Biotite code that builds the C-alpha atoms (Angstrom):
import biotite.structure as struc

atoms = struc.array([
    struc.Atom([-121.321, 162.384, 83.885], chain_id="A", res_id=1, res_name="UNK", atom_name="CA", element="C"),
    struc.Atom([-121.082, 159.024, 82.133], chain_id="A", res_id=2, res_name="UNK", atom_name="CA", element="C"),
    struc.Atom([-117.885, 157.058, 82.620], chain_id="A", res_id=3, res_name="UNK", atom_name="CA", element="C"),
    struc.Atom([-115.655, 156.828, 79.569], chain_id="A", res_id=4, res_name="UNK", atom_name="CA", element="C"),
    struc.Atom([-116.362, 153.721, 77.438], chain_id="A", res_id=5, res_name="UNK", atom_name="CA", element="C"),
    struc.Atom([-113.271, 151.568, 76.902], chain_id="A", res_id=6, res_name="UNK", atom_name="CA", element="C"),
    struc.Atom([-111.789, 151.377, 73.381], chain_id="A", res_id=7, res_name="UNK", atom_name="CA", element="C"),
    struc.Atom([-112.828, 147.725, 72.991], chain_id="A", res_id=8, res_name="UNK", atom_name="CA", element="C"),
    struc.Atom([-116.408, 148.624, 73.869], chain_id="A", res_id=9, res_name="UNK", atom_name="CA", element="C"),
    struc.Atom([-116.490, 151.468, 71.349], chain_id="A", res_id=10, res_name="UNK", atom_name="CA", element="C"),
    struc.Atom([-115.121, 149.156, 68.633], chain_id="A", res_id=11, res_name="UNK", atom_name="CA", element="C"),
    struc.Atom([-117.810, 146.600, 69.422], chain_id="A", res_id=12, res_name="UNK", atom_name="CA", element="C"),
    struc.Atom([-120.563, 149.221, 69.133], chain_id="A", res_id=13, res_name="UNK", atom_name="CA", element="C"),
    struc.Atom([-119.145, 150.476, 65.830], chain_id="A", res_id=14, res_name="UNK", atom_name="CA", element="C"),
    struc.Atom([-118.938, 146.925, 64.518], chain_id="A", res_id=15, res_name="UNK", atom_name="CA", element="C"),
    struc.Atom([-122.560, 146.264, 65.403], chain_id="A", res_id=16, res_name="UNK", atom_name="CA", element="C"),
    struc.Atom([-123.644, 149.444, 63.620], chain_id="A", res_id=17, res_name="UNK", atom_name="CA", element="C"),
    struc.Atom([-121.675, 148.500, 60.487], chain_id="A", res_id=18, res_name="UNK", atom_name="CA", element="C"),
    struc.Atom([-123.201, 145.005, 60.502], chain_id="A", res_id=19, res_name="UNK", atom_name="CA", element="C"),
    struc.Atom([-126.680, 146.504, 60.813], chain_id="A", res_id=20, res_name="UNK", atom_name="CA", element="C"),
    struc.Atom([-126.038, 148.853, 57.883], chain_id="A", res_id=21, res_name="UNK", atom_name="CA", element="C"),
    struc.Atom([-124.737, 146.003, 55.716], chain_id="A", res_id=22, res_name="UNK", atom_name="CA", element="C"),
    struc.Atom([-127.767, 143.874, 56.590], chain_id="A", res_id=23, res_name="UNK", atom_name="CA", element="C"),
    struc.Atom([-130.101, 146.757, 55.732], chain_id="A", res_id=24, res_name="UNK", atom_name="CA", element="C"),
    struc.Atom([-128.313, 147.286, 52.400], chain_id="A", res_id=25, res_name="UNK", atom_name="CA", element="C"),
    struc.Atom([-128.691, 143.613, 51.453], chain_id="A", res_id=26, res_name="UNK", atom_name="CA", element="C"),
    struc.Atom([-132.354, 143.547, 52.447], chain_id="A", res_id=27, res_name="UNK", atom_name="CA", element="C"),
    struc.Atom([-133.264, 146.685, 50.502], chain_id="A", res_id=28, res_name="UNK", atom_name="CA", element="C"),
    struc.Atom([-130.981, 146.417, 47.476], chain_id="A", res_id=29, res_name="UNK", atom_name="CA", element="C"),
    struc.Atom([-129.990, 142.837, 46.724], chain_id="A", res_id=30, res_name="UNK", atom_name="CA", element="C"),
    struc.Atom([-132.882, 140.774, 47.996], chain_id="A", res_id=31, res_name="UNK", atom_name="CA", element="C"),
    struc.Atom([-135.448, 140.018, 45.256], chain_id="A", res_id=32, res_name="UNK", atom_name="CA", element="C"),
    struc.Atom([-138.795, 141.672, 46.007], chain_id="A", res_id=33, res_name="UNK", atom_name="CA", element="C"),
    struc.Atom([-141.852, 139.502, 46.459], chain_id="A", res_id=34, res_name="UNK", atom_name="CA", element="C"),
    struc.Atom([-145.052, 139.574, 44.467], chain_id="A", res_id=35, res_name="UNK", atom_name="CA", element="C"),
    struc.Atom([-146.267, 138.969, 40.884], chain_id="A", res_id=36, res_name="UNK", atom_name="CA", element="C"),
    struc.Atom([-144.309, 141.885, 39.430], chain_id="A", res_id=37, res_name="UNK", atom_name="CA", element="C"),
    struc.Atom([-141.020, 140.481, 40.708], chain_id="A", res_id=38, res_name="UNK", atom_name="CA", element="C"),
    struc.Atom([-141.848, 137.037, 39.315], chain_id="A", res_id=39, res_name="UNK", atom_name="CA", element="C"),
    struc.Atom([-142.865, 138.488, 35.956], chain_id="A", res_id=40, res_name="UNK", atom_name="CA", element="C"),
    struc.Atom([-139.556, 140.349, 35.629], chain_id="A", res_id=41, res_name="UNK", atom_name="CA", element="C"),
    struc.Atom([-137.300, 137.497, 36.756], chain_id="A", res_id=42, res_name="UNK", atom_name="CA", element="C"),
    struc.Atom([-136.936, 135.889, 33.301], chain_id="A", res_id=43, res_name="UNK", atom_name="CA", element="C"),
    struc.Atom([-136.123, 137.713, 30.069], chain_id="A", res_id=44, res_name="UNK", atom_name="CA", element="C"),
    struc.Atom([-136.651, 136.389, 26.540], chain_id="A", res_id=45, res_name="UNK", atom_name="CA", element="C"),
    struc.Atom([-135.268, 137.483, 23.180], chain_id="A", res_id=46, res_name="UNK", atom_name="CA", element="C"),
    struc.Atom([-134.226, 136.094, 19.788], chain_id="A", res_id=47, res_name="UNK", atom_name="CA", element="C"),
    struc.Atom([-130.684, 136.061, 18.403], chain_id="A", res_id=48, res_name="UNK", atom_name="CA", element="C"),
    struc.Atom([-128.855, 134.639, 15.409], chain_id="A", res_id=49, res_name="UNK", atom_name="CA", element="C"),
    struc.Atom([-125.873, 132.674, 16.683], chain_id="A", res_id=50, res_name="UNK", atom_name="CA", element="C"),
    struc.Atom([-123.137, 130.856, 14.766], chain_id="A", res_id=51, res_name="UNK", atom_name="CA", element="C"),
    struc.Atom([-121.614, 127.480, 15.426], chain_id="A", res_id=52, res_name="UNK", atom_name="CA", element="C"),
    struc.Atom([-118.805, 126.251, 13.195], chain_id="A", res_id=53, res_name="UNK", atom_name="CA", element="C"),
    struc.Atom([-119.861, 128.848, 10.647], chain_id="A", res_id=54, res_name="UNK", atom_name="CA", element="C"),
    struc.Atom([-123.531, 127.801, 10.547], chain_id="A", res_id=55, res_name="UNK", atom_name="CA", element="C"),
    struc.Atom([-126.206, 130.334, 11.622], chain_id="A", res_id=56, res_name="UNK", atom_name="CA", element="C"),
    struc.Atom([-128.938, 129.350, 14.092], chain_id="A", res_id=57, res_name="UNK", atom_name="CA", element="C"),
    struc.Atom([-132.065, 131.130, 15.287], chain_id="A", res_id=58, res_name="UNK", atom_name="CA", element="C"),
    struc.Atom([-131.941, 130.974, 19.095], chain_id="A", res_id=59, res_name="UNK", atom_name="CA", element="C"),
    struc.Atom([-134.408, 131.754, 21.833], chain_id="A", res_id=60, res_name="UNK", atom_name="CA", element="C"),
    struc.Atom([-132.283, 133.302, 24.593], chain_id="A", res_id=61, res_name="UNK", atom_name="CA", element="C"),
    struc.Atom([-133.610, 133.078, 28.160], chain_id="A", res_id=62, res_name="UNK", atom_name="CA", element="C"),
    struc.Atom([-131.825, 134.755, 31.087], chain_id="A", res_id=63, res_name="UNK", atom_name="CA", element="C"),
    struc.Atom([-132.708, 134.013, 34.707], chain_id="A", res_id=64, res_name="UNK", atom_name="CA", element="C"),
    struc.Atom([-132.196, 137.342, 36.481], chain_id="A", res_id=65, res_name="UNK", atom_name="CA", element="C"),
    struc.Atom([-133.538, 136.148, 39.821], chain_id="A", res_id=66, res_name="UNK", atom_name="CA", element="C"),
    struc.Atom([-131.884, 134.433, 42.791], chain_id="A", res_id=67, res_name="UNK", atom_name="CA", element="C"),
    struc.Atom([-134.143, 131.393, 42.449], chain_id="A", res_id=68, res_name="UNK", atom_name="CA", element="C"),
    struc.Atom([-134.115, 128.298, 40.243], chain_id="A", res_id=69, res_name="UNK", atom_name="CA", element="C"),
    struc.Atom([-136.652, 128.698, 37.440], chain_id="A", res_id=70, res_name="UNK", atom_name="CA", element="C"),
    struc.Atom([-138.454, 125.851, 35.694], chain_id="A", res_id=71, res_name="UNK", atom_name="CA", element="C"),
    struc.Atom([-139.078, 126.760, 32.041], chain_id="A", res_id=72, res_name="UNK", atom_name="CA", element="C"),
    struc.Atom([-142.001, 124.714, 30.753], chain_id="A", res_id=73, res_name="UNK", atom_name="CA", element="C"),
    struc.Atom([-142.700, 125.787, 27.160], chain_id="A", res_id=74, res_name="UNK", atom_name="CA", element="C"),
    struc.Atom([-142.634, 128.501, 24.522], chain_id="A", res_id=75, res_name="UNK", atom_name="CA", element="C"),
    struc.Atom([-145.559, 129.423, 22.290], chain_id="A", res_id=76, res_name="UNK", atom_name="CA", element="C"),
    struc.Atom([-144.505, 130.772, 18.895], chain_id="A", res_id=77, res_name="UNK", atom_name="CA", element="C"),
    struc.Atom([-146.829, 132.677, 16.570], chain_id="A", res_id=78, res_name="UNK", atom_name="CA", element="C"),
    struc.Atom([-146.127, 134.131, 13.122], chain_id="A", res_id=79, res_name="UNK", atom_name="CA", element="C"),
    struc.Atom([-147.746, 136.986, 11.249], chain_id="A", res_id=80, res_name="UNK", atom_name="CA", element="C"),
    struc.Atom([-147.115, 138.651, 7.874], chain_id="A", res_id=81, res_name="UNK", atom_name="CA", element="C"),
    struc.Atom([-145.784, 135.375, 6.451], chain_id="A", res_id=82, res_name="UNK", atom_name="CA", element="C"),
    struc.Atom([-144.509, 135.725, 2.878], chain_id="A", res_id=83, res_name="UNK", atom_name="CA", element="C"),
    struc.Atom([-143.379, 132.371, 1.453], chain_id="A", res_id=84, res_name="UNK", atom_name="CA", element="C"),
    struc.Atom([-143.352, 130.342, -1.755], chain_id="A", res_id=85, res_name="UNK", atom_name="CA", element="C"),
    struc.Atom([-142.648, 126.697, -2.604], chain_id="A", res_id=86, res_name="UNK", atom_name="CA", element="C"),
    struc.Atom([-144.173, 125.488, 0.641], chain_id="A", res_id=87, res_name="UNK", atom_name="CA", element="C"),
    struc.Atom([-144.373, 121.701, 1.005], chain_id="A", res_id=88, res_name="UNK", atom_name="CA", element="C"),
    struc.Atom([-146.961, 121.800, 3.795], chain_id="A", res_id=89, res_name="UNK", atom_name="CA", element="C"),
    struc.Atom([-149.783, 123.975, 5.143], chain_id="A", res_id=90, res_name="UNK", atom_name="CA", element="C"),
    struc.Atom([-148.569, 126.903, 7.233], chain_id="A", res_id=91, res_name="UNK", atom_name="CA", element="C"),
    struc.Atom([-150.181, 126.885, 10.684], chain_id="A", res_id=92, res_name="UNK", atom_name="CA", element="C"),
    struc.Atom([-148.324, 130.054, 11.780], chain_id="A", res_id=93, res_name="UNK", atom_name="CA", element="C"),
    struc.Atom([-148.314, 128.917, 15.423], chain_id="A", res_id=94, res_name="UNK", atom_name="CA", element="C"),
    struc.Atom([-146.572, 126.217, 17.401], chain_id="A", res_id=95, res_name="UNK", atom_name="CA", element="C"),
    struc.Atom([-145.726, 124.963, 20.868], chain_id="A", res_id=96, res_name="UNK", atom_name="CA", element="C"),
    struc.Atom([-142.230, 123.844, 21.867], chain_id="A", res_id=97, res_name="UNK", atom_name="CA", element="C"),
    struc.Atom([-141.829, 121.994, 25.172], chain_id="A", res_id=98, res_name="UNK", atom_name="CA", element="C"),
    struc.Atom([-138.619, 123.019, 26.963], chain_id="A", res_id=99, res_name="UNK", atom_name="CA", element="C"),
    struc.Atom([-139.005, 121.525, 30.475], chain_id="A", res_id=100, res_name="UNK", atom_name="CA", element="C"),
    struc.Atom([-135.623, 122.787, 31.611], chain_id="A", res_id=101, res_name="UNK", atom_name="CA", element="C"),
    struc.Atom([-134.332, 124.124, 34.908], chain_id="A", res_id=102, res_name="UNK", atom_name="CA", element="C"),
    struc.Atom([-132.485, 127.442, 34.631], chain_id="A", res_id=103, res_name="UNK", atom_name="CA", element="C"),
    struc.Atom([-130.353, 128.310, 37.650], chain_id="A", res_id=104, res_name="UNK", atom_name="CA", element="C"),
    struc.Atom([-129.833, 131.914, 38.860], chain_id="A", res_id=105, res_name="UNK", atom_name="CA", element="C"),
    struc.Atom([-127.711, 133.951, 36.461], chain_id="A", res_id=106, res_name="UNK", atom_name="CA", element="C"),
    struc.Atom([-127.794, 131.260, 33.769], chain_id="A", res_id=107, res_name="UNK", atom_name="CA", element="C"),
    struc.Atom([-128.412, 131.988, 30.070], chain_id="A", res_id=108, res_name="UNK", atom_name="CA", element="C"),
    struc.Atom([-130.279, 129.267, 28.178], chain_id="A", res_id=109, res_name="UNK", atom_name="CA", element="C"),
    struc.Atom([-130.225, 129.055, 24.369], chain_id="A", res_id=110, res_name="UNK", atom_name="CA", element="C"),
    struc.Atom([-132.810, 126.998, 22.490], chain_id="A", res_id=111, res_name="UNK", atom_name="CA", element="C"),
    struc.Atom([-132.823, 126.667, 18.699], chain_id="A", res_id=112, res_name="UNK", atom_name="CA", element="C"),
    struc.Atom([-136.137, 127.677, 17.093], chain_id="A", res_id=113, res_name="UNK", atom_name="CA", element="C"),
    struc.Atom([-135.058, 126.980, 13.512], chain_id="A", res_id=114, res_name="UNK", atom_name="CA", element="C"),
    struc.Atom([-137.028, 123.780, 13.079], chain_id="A", res_id=115, res_name="UNK", atom_name="CA", element="C"),
    struc.Atom([-140.080, 125.131, 14.904], chain_id="A", res_id=116, res_name="UNK", atom_name="CA", element="C"),
    struc.Atom([-140.505, 128.255, 12.762], chain_id="A", res_id=117, res_name="UNK", atom_name="CA", element="C"),
    struc.Atom([-139.645, 126.279, 9.611], chain_id="A", res_id=118, res_name="UNK", atom_name="CA", element="C"),
    struc.Atom([-142.421, 123.763, 10.288], chain_id="A", res_id=119, res_name="UNK", atom_name="CA", element="C"),
    struc.Atom([-145.111, 126.309, 11.219], chain_id="A", res_id=120, res_name="UNK", atom_name="CA", element="C"),
    struc.Atom([-144.201, 128.306, 8.092], chain_id="A", res_id=121, res_name="UNK", atom_name="CA", element="C"),
    struc.Atom([-145.153, 125.326, 5.914], chain_id="A", res_id=122, res_name="UNK", atom_name="CA", element="C"),
    struc.Atom([-141.570, 124.117, 5.246], chain_id="A", res_id=123, res_name="UNK", atom_name="CA", element="C"),
    struc.Atom([-140.705, 126.666, 2.532], chain_id="A", res_id=124, res_name="UNK", atom_name="CA", element="C"),
    struc.Atom([-137.870, 125.661, 0.192], chain_id="A", res_id=125, res_name="UNK", atom_name="CA", element="C"),
    struc.Atom([-136.756, 129.159, -0.801], chain_id="A", res_id=126, res_name="UNK", atom_name="CA", element="C"),
    struc.Atom([-136.568, 132.559, 0.845], chain_id="A", res_id=127, res_name="UNK", atom_name="CA", element="C"),
    struc.Atom([-139.396, 133.580, 3.169], chain_id="A", res_id=128, res_name="UNK", atom_name="CA", element="C"),
    struc.Atom([-140.063, 136.231, 5.804], chain_id="A", res_id=129, res_name="UNK", atom_name="CA", element="C"),
    struc.Atom([-142.396, 136.717, 8.755], chain_id="A", res_id=130, res_name="UNK", atom_name="CA", element="C"),
    struc.Atom([-142.858, 138.437, 12.110], chain_id="A", res_id=131, res_name="UNK", atom_name="CA", element="C"),
    struc.Atom([-142.407, 136.061, 15.066], chain_id="A", res_id=132, res_name="UNK", atom_name="CA", element="C"),
    struc.Atom([-143.521, 136.657, 18.648], chain_id="A", res_id=133, res_name="UNK", atom_name="CA", element="C"),
    struc.Atom([-144.712, 134.531, 21.522], chain_id="A", res_id=134, res_name="UNK", atom_name="CA", element="C"),
    struc.Atom([-144.841, 133.599, 25.185], chain_id="A", res_id=135, res_name="UNK", atom_name="CA", element="C"),
    struc.Atom([-142.546, 131.641, 27.496], chain_id="A", res_id=136, res_name="UNK", atom_name="CA", element="C"),
    struc.Atom([-144.291, 129.880, 30.368], chain_id="A", res_id=137, res_name="UNK", atom_name="CA", element="C"),
    struc.Atom([-142.258, 129.203, 33.516], chain_id="A", res_id=138, res_name="UNK", atom_name="CA", element="C"),
    struc.Atom([-142.587, 128.439, 37.227], chain_id="A", res_id=139, res_name="UNK", atom_name="CA", element="C"),
    struc.Atom([-140.824, 129.955, 40.209], chain_id="A", res_id=140, res_name="UNK", atom_name="CA", element="C"),
    struc.Atom([-141.621, 129.405, 43.894], chain_id="A", res_id=141, res_name="UNK", atom_name="CA", element="C"),
    struc.Atom([-144.557, 127.171, 42.827], chain_id="A", res_id=142, res_name="UNK", atom_name="CA", element="C"),
    struc.Atom([-146.118, 130.095, 40.946], chain_id="A", res_id=143, res_name="UNK", atom_name="CA", element="C"),
    struc.Atom([-146.719, 130.008, 37.192], chain_id="A", res_id=144, res_name="UNK", atom_name="CA", element="C"),
    struc.Atom([-146.064, 133.054, 35.046], chain_id="A", res_id=145, res_name="UNK", atom_name="CA", element="C"),
    struc.Atom([-145.427, 134.048, 31.432], chain_id="A", res_id=146, res_name="UNK", atom_name="CA", element="C"),
    struc.Atom([-142.893, 136.344, 29.838], chain_id="A", res_id=147, res_name="UNK", atom_name="CA", element="C"),
    struc.Atom([-143.583, 137.888, 26.436], chain_id="A", res_id=148, res_name="UNK", atom_name="CA", element="C"),
    struc.Atom([-141.218, 137.280, 23.551], chain_id="A", res_id=149, res_name="UNK", atom_name="CA", element="C"),
    struc.Atom([-141.350, 140.611, 21.663], chain_id="A", res_id=150, res_name="UNK", atom_name="CA", element="C"),
    struc.Atom([-141.964, 140.626, 17.893], chain_id="A", res_id=151, res_name="UNK", atom_name="CA", element="C"),
    struc.Atom([-139.051, 140.160, 15.476], chain_id="A", res_id=152, res_name="UNK", atom_name="CA", element="C"),
    struc.Atom([-139.013, 140.418, 11.697], chain_id="A", res_id=153, res_name="UNK", atom_name="CA", element="C"),
    struc.Atom([-137.084, 137.445, 10.343], chain_id="A", res_id=154, res_name="UNK", atom_name="CA", element="C"),
    struc.Atom([-135.873, 136.420, 6.887], chain_id="A", res_id=155, res_name="UNK", atom_name="CA", element="C"),
    struc.Atom([-134.881, 132.801, 6.290], chain_id="A", res_id=156, res_name="UNK", atom_name="CA", element="C"),
    struc.Atom([-133.914, 130.476, 3.462], chain_id="A", res_id=157, res_name="UNK", atom_name="CA", element="C"),
    struc.Atom([-135.244, 127.000, 4.266], chain_id="A", res_id=158, res_name="UNK", atom_name="CA", element="C"),
    struc.Atom([-133.615, 126.191, 7.643], chain_id="A", res_id=159, res_name="UNK", atom_name="CA", element="C"),
    struc.Atom([-131.086, 129.023, 7.523], chain_id="A", res_id=160, res_name="UNK", atom_name="CA", element="C"),
    struc.Atom([-131.814, 132.363, 9.244], chain_id="A", res_id=161, res_name="UNK", atom_name="CA", element="C"),
    struc.Atom([-130.592, 135.289, 7.151], chain_id="A", res_id=162, res_name="UNK", atom_name="CA", element="C"),
    struc.Atom([-131.771, 138.435, 8.926], chain_id="A", res_id=163, res_name="UNK", atom_name="CA", element="C"),
    struc.Atom([-133.282, 139.323, 12.303], chain_id="A", res_id=164, res_name="UNK", atom_name="CA", element="C"),
    struc.Atom([-134.612, 142.654, 13.500], chain_id="A", res_id=165, res_name="UNK", atom_name="CA", element="C"),
    struc.Atom([-136.782, 143.487, 16.485], chain_id="A", res_id=166, res_name="UNK", atom_name="CA", element="C"),
    struc.Atom([-139.994, 145.232, 15.506], chain_id="A", res_id=167, res_name="UNK", atom_name="CA", element="C"),
    struc.Atom([-140.442, 148.628, 17.075], chain_id="A", res_id=168, res_name="UNK", atom_name="CA", element="C"),
    struc.Atom([-143.978, 149.352, 18.247], chain_id="A", res_id=169, res_name="UNK", atom_name="CA", element="C"),
    struc.Atom([-145.652, 152.278, 19.954], chain_id="A", res_id=170, res_name="UNK", atom_name="CA", element="C"),
    struc.Atom([-147.378, 149.731, 22.207], chain_id="A", res_id=171, res_name="UNK", atom_name="CA", element="C"),
    struc.Atom([-145.749, 147.478, 24.729], chain_id="A", res_id=172, res_name="UNK", atom_name="CA", element="C"),
    struc.Atom([-145.361, 143.879, 23.584], chain_id="A", res_id=173, res_name="UNK", atom_name="CA", element="C"),
    struc.Atom([-147.658, 142.560, 26.327], chain_id="A", res_id=174, res_name="UNK", atom_name="CA", element="C"),
    struc.Atom([-150.391, 144.921, 25.092], chain_id="A", res_id=175, res_name="UNK", atom_name="CA", element="C"),
    struc.Atom([-150.441, 143.542, 21.549], chain_id="A", res_id=176, res_name="UNK", atom_name="CA", element="C"),
    struc.Atom([-153.856, 141.954, 20.885], chain_id="A", res_id=177, res_name="UNK", atom_name="CA", element="C"),
    struc.Atom([-152.296, 138.790, 19.438], chain_id="A", res_id=178, res_name="UNK", atom_name="CA", element="C"),
    struc.Atom([-150.238, 138.176, 22.568], chain_id="A", res_id=179, res_name="UNK", atom_name="CA", element="C"),
    struc.Atom([-153.178, 138.937, 24.873], chain_id="A", res_id=180, res_name="UNK", atom_name="CA", element="C"),
    struc.Atom([-155.298, 136.461, 22.877], chain_id="A", res_id=181, res_name="UNK", atom_name="CA", element="C"),
    struc.Atom([-152.626, 133.768, 23.206], chain_id="A", res_id=182, res_name="UNK", atom_name="CA", element="C"),
    struc.Atom([-152.402, 134.276, 26.965], chain_id="A", res_id=183, res_name="UNK", atom_name="CA", element="C"),
    struc.Atom([-156.171, 133.964, 27.263], chain_id="A", res_id=184, res_name="UNK", atom_name="CA", element="C"),
    struc.Atom([-156.363, 130.838, 25.093], chain_id="A", res_id=185, res_name="UNK", atom_name="CA", element="C"),
    struc.Atom([-153.539, 129.159, 27.000], chain_id="A", res_id=186, res_name="UNK", atom_name="CA", element="C"),
    struc.Atom([-155.190, 129.976, 30.338], chain_id="A", res_id=187, res_name="UNK", atom_name="CA", element="C"),
    struc.Atom([-158.537, 128.534, 29.226], chain_id="A", res_id=188, res_name="UNK", atom_name="CA", element="C"),
    struc.Atom([-156.806, 125.425, 27.864], chain_id="A", res_id=189, res_name="UNK", atom_name="CA", element="C"),
    struc.Atom([-155.016, 124.857, 31.195], chain_id="A", res_id=190, res_name="UNK", atom_name="CA", element="C"),
    struc.Atom([-158.278, 125.229, 33.131], chain_id="A", res_id=191, res_name="UNK", atom_name="CA", element="C"),
    struc.Atom([-160.004, 122.691, 30.888], chain_id="A", res_id=192, res_name="UNK", atom_name="CA", element="C"),
    struc.Atom([-157.089, 120.275, 31.173], chain_id="A", res_id=193, res_name="UNK", atom_name="CA", element="C"),
    struc.Atom([-157.089, 120.585, 34.975], chain_id="A", res_id=194, res_name="UNK", atom_name="CA", element="C"),
    struc.Atom([-160.810, 119.817, 35.058], chain_id="A", res_id=195, res_name="UNK", atom_name="CA", element="C"),
    struc.Atom([-160.271, 116.784, 32.823], chain_id="A", res_id=196, res_name="UNK", atom_name="CA", element="C"),
    struc.Atom([-157.481, 115.413, 35.019], chain_id="A", res_id=197, res_name="UNK", atom_name="CA", element="C"),
    struc.Atom([-159.376, 116.000, 38.282], chain_id="A", res_id=198, res_name="UNK", atom_name="CA", element="C"),
    struc.Atom([-162.677, 114.477, 37.133], chain_id="A", res_id=199, res_name="UNK", atom_name="CA", element="C"),
    struc.Atom([-163.481, 110.949, 38.430], chain_id="A", res_id=200, res_name="UNK", atom_name="CA", element="C"),
    struc.Atom([-163.032, 108.039, 36.043], chain_id="A", res_id=201, res_name="UNK", atom_name="CA", element="C"),
    struc.Atom([-166.078, 107.574, 33.843], chain_id="A", res_id=202, res_name="UNK", atom_name="CA", element="C"),
    struc.Atom([-167.079, 111.236, 34.250], chain_id="A", res_id=203, res_name="UNK", atom_name="CA", element="C"),
    struc.Atom([-164.194, 112.914, 32.521], chain_id="A", res_id=204, res_name="UNK", atom_name="CA", element="C"),
    struc.Atom([-165.072, 115.724, 30.189], chain_id="A", res_id=205, res_name="UNK", atom_name="CA", element="C"),
    struc.Atom([-164.507, 119.361, 29.513], chain_id="A", res_id=206, res_name="UNK", atom_name="CA", element="C"),
    struc.Atom([-166.712, 121.674, 31.531], chain_id="A", res_id=207, res_name="UNK", atom_name="CA", element="C"),
    struc.Atom([-168.482, 124.547, 29.921], chain_id="A", res_id=208, res_name="UNK", atom_name="CA", element="C"),
])
């Protein structure tokens, strides 16, 4: 028959068990999982119309949902279904905006896209509408990844956003052929740029 364990000993054992349970809970519930899927889901992107002193702005809203600092490099914006008149320039319907900003865990970053979409739309002077979508490229734990900006139907008047509505699709945003094409083109461009930077002086060039 085992001798009776003193009260202090029983409390110590219970405390150790509670500590182990708490540690297990943190490891399985709170700790961010590893791997590409976790990295891909750590940053969210959406568009919103915000107001500052009564003036509306078209904002890209990025939220860092991870427990790690995230370096946001750039956003690629593409337009489709552009309907505009009185344009003062040629509409390219795509653009690249360098952000190069550190977003800490739990932080929400807002970046105005008004000027970017206005320029790639050909600088219309009246009302115009389009569908905007894109990609946000970022780095976490020395790994690069992209998050898709889903498509939004937008109506603007010059530099003033008037209406914003997310486009519903039966396909996931990352399965849209336009977005897949952009990802591929950006990847190829990065590979070519890396080759150019790593080539010895006098032998720089883009490999086939």
